[in-house]
C-alpha positions as CSV (number, residue, x, y, z in Angstrom):
1,M,0.0,0.0,0.0
2,S,1.7,3.2,-1.2
3,R,1.3,6.6,0.5
4,Q,3.3,8.4,-2.2
5,L,2.3,10.0,-5.5
6,D,4.4,9.5,-8.6
7,P,7.0,12.2,-9.1
8,A,5.2,14.0,-12.0
9,T,1.9,14.1,-10.0
10,A,3.7,15.3,-6.8
11,A,5.5,18.1,-8.8
12,E,2.2,19.3,-10.2
13,L,0.5,19.1,-6.8
14,V,3.3,21.3,-5.3
15,A,3.1,23.7,-8.2
16,V,-0.6,24.2,-7.7
17,A,-0.3,24.4,-3.9
18,D,2.5,27.1,-4.2
19,A,0.4,29.1,-6.7
20,L,-2.7,29.0,-4.6
21,G,-0.8,29.6,-1.4
22,S,1.0,32.6,-2.9
23,A,-2.4,34.1,-3.8
24,G,-3.8,33.5,-0.3
25,I,-6.4,30.9,-1.5
26,D,-7.3,28.3,1.0
27,F,-7.9,24.8,-0.4
28,F,-8.0,21.1,0.3
29,L,-6.7,18.2,-1.8
30,G,-9.4,15.6,-2.4
31,G,-10.1,12.8,-4.9
32,S,-7.8,10.0,-5.8
33,A,-4.6,11.8,-4.6
34,L,-6.2,12.2,-1.2
35,L,-6.9,8.4,-1.1
36,V,-3.4,7.5,-2.1
37,L,-1.9,9.8,0.6
38,S,-4.3,8.2,3.1
39,G,-3.1,4.8,2.3
40,I,-5.6,3.6,-0.3
41,D,-3.9,2.4,-3.5
42,V,-5.9,3.8,-6.5
43,P,-4.8,5.3,-9.8
44,V,-4.5,9.1,-9.8
45,G,-5.8,10.4,-13.1
46,D,-5.8,14.1,-12.1
47,L,-5.6,16.3,-9.1
48,D,-8.8,17.4,-7.4
49,F,-8.9,20.4,-5.1
50,Y,-11.7,22.4,-3.6
51,T,-12.0,25.9,-2.2
52,D,-14.6,28.2,-0.7
53,Q,-13.7,31.0,-3.2
54,P,-17.0,32.5,-4.4
55,D,-15.8,32.6,-8.0
56,A,-12.9,31.2,-10.1
57,G,-11.3,34.5,-11.0
58,E,-8.7,34.6,-8.3
59,V,-7.8,30.9,-8.9
60,V,-7.4,31.5,-12.7
61,A,-5.2,34.6,-11.9
62,A,-3.0,32.5,-9.5
63,L,-2.5,29.7,-12.1
64,I,-0.1,31.6,-14.3
65,G,1.0,29.5,-17.3
66,W,-1.9,27.0,-17.0
67,Q,-4.6,26.6,-19.6
68,C,-7.8,27.1,-17.6
69,E,-11.4,26.4,-18.4
70,V,-14.2,27.3,-16.0
71,R,-17.7,26.0,-16.1
72,S,-20.8,25.9,-13.8
73,G,-21.0,23.4,-11.0
74,G,-21.8,20.4,-13.1
75,P,-24.7,17.8,-13.7
76,E,-26.6,16.0,-10.9
77,P,-25.7,15.1,-8.3
78,W,-23.2,18.0,-8.2
79,R,-24.3,21.4,-6.9
80,S,-21.0,23.1,-6.7
81,G,-20.6,26.8,-7.5
82,W,-18.0,26.3,-10.3
83,V,-15.4,23.9,-11.6
84,L,-12.1,24.9,-13.1
85,H,-10.1,22.5,-15.2
86,A,-6.4,23.5,-15.6
87,D,-3.5,22.0,-17.5
88,R,0.0,23.1,-18.4
89,G,0.9,20.2,-20.6
90,R,2.9,18.2,-18.1
91,G,0.7,15.1,-18.1
92,V,-1.3,15.9,-14.9
93,S,-4.4,18.0,-15.1
94,V,-6.1,19.8,-12.2
95,D,-9.8,20.2,-11.3
96,M,-10.5,22.9,-8.7
97,I,-14.1,23.0,-7.4
98,G,-15.5,26.1,-5.9
99,N,-18.0,25.6,-3.0
100,L,-18.1,21.8,-3.4
101,A,-21.6,20.5,-2.8
102,V,-23.3,17.3,-3.9
103,M,-26.7,15.8,-3.3
104,I,-26.5,12.7,-1.2
105,D,-29.6,10.7,-0.3
106,G,-31.8,13.7,-1.2
107,E,-29.8,16.1,1.1
108,L,-27.3,18.8,0.1
109,A,-23.8,18.0,1.4
110,Q,-21.6,21.0,1.6
111,F,-17.8,20.6,1.8
112,R,-16.0,23.5,3.5
113,V,-12.4,24.4,3.8
114,A,-11.4,24.2,7.5
115,P,-8.3,23.3,9.5
116,A,-6.9,20.2,7.9
117,T,-4.5,17.3,8.2
118,L,-1.3,18.4,6.5
119,V,1.1,16.1,4.6
120,E,4.5,17.3,3.4
121,I,5.4,16.8,-0.2
122,A,8.7,18.2,-1.5
123,G,8.9,20.5,1.5
124,R,5.4,21.9,1.0
125,A,2.6,21.4,3.5
126,I,-0.5,20.1,1.6
127,P,-3.9,20.3,3.3
128,L,-5.9,17.1,2.9
129,A,-9.6,17.0,2.9
130,P,-11.1,14.8,5.6
131,V,-11.1,11.3,4.0
132,A,-14.3,10.4,5.9
133,Q,-16.2,13.2,4.2
134,W,-15.0,11.9,0.8
135,Y,-16.6,8.5,1.8
136,H,-20.0,10.2,1.6
137,L,-19.2,11.9,-1.8
138,Y,-18.0,8.6,-3.2
139,R,-21.1,6.8,-2.0
140,V,-22.9,8.6,-4.9
141,H,-20.0,9.0,-7.2
142,N,-17.9,5.8,-6.9
143,P,-19.2,3.1,-4.4
144,T,-16.1,1.0,-4.8
145,R,-13.9,3.8,-3.5
146,A,-16.5,4.5,-0.7
147,A,-16.1,0.9,0.4
148,R,-12.3,1.2,0.5
149,I,-12.6,4.3,2.6
150,A,-15.1,2.6,5.0
151,A,-12.5,-0.2,5.5
152,L,-9.9,2.5,6.5
153,V,-11.9,4.7,8.9
154,G,-14.2,3.9,11.7
155,H,-18.0,4.0,11.9
156,A,-17.9,6.9,14.3
157,E,-15.7,9.0,12.1
158,L,-18.0,8.4,9.1
159,G,-20.9,9.5,11.2
160,A,-19.1,12.6,12.4
161,A,-18.3,13.4,8.7
162,A,-21.9,13.1,7.7
163,E,-22.8,15.5,10.5
164,A,-20.1,18.0,9.4
165,L,-21.6,17.8,5.8
166,G,-25.1,18.5,7.1
167,I,-26.6,15.2,6.0
168,V,-28.2,12.3,7.8
169,W,-26.2,9.1,7.3
170,R,-28.5,6.1,6.9
171,T,-26.1,3.2,7.5
172,H,-28.3,0.5,6.0
173,G,-26.8,-0.8,2.8
174,D,-23.4,0.9,3.5
């Protein structure tokens, strides 16, 4: 079980974190890179970040040298404010989600940037999203990954994550 990203992915992660940090933009790392850094071995196809920034303008301005495309929050079950796709041609793309929100069991789960667990990569402290919260996102987006997270974290932590997201966790069938 690896807890490391491949060198190209790690380099892009640090580049994005440095750009966002220099602009004063708070963020979390989520998605498959979060799972790998949490000890769940999955392929990392891109880097997923989220922020509470009200619009993508400051993020686009921070990502100098990146090709950026911004769109509205996405199809159901997504209810996010905006999604930015960025690439600078180095083999690893980035998705930055503003005001990440998703419908889970008919309730709106809102992911917020808050004090986080930090992991050091190439001398840069990277804030990780709470993996237990991503369990709930993956329940509607990728149940296989949700099951892998459930095997890693405890029932109480999953319940606390549901509460933090503002949803009721119905454990039957999970």
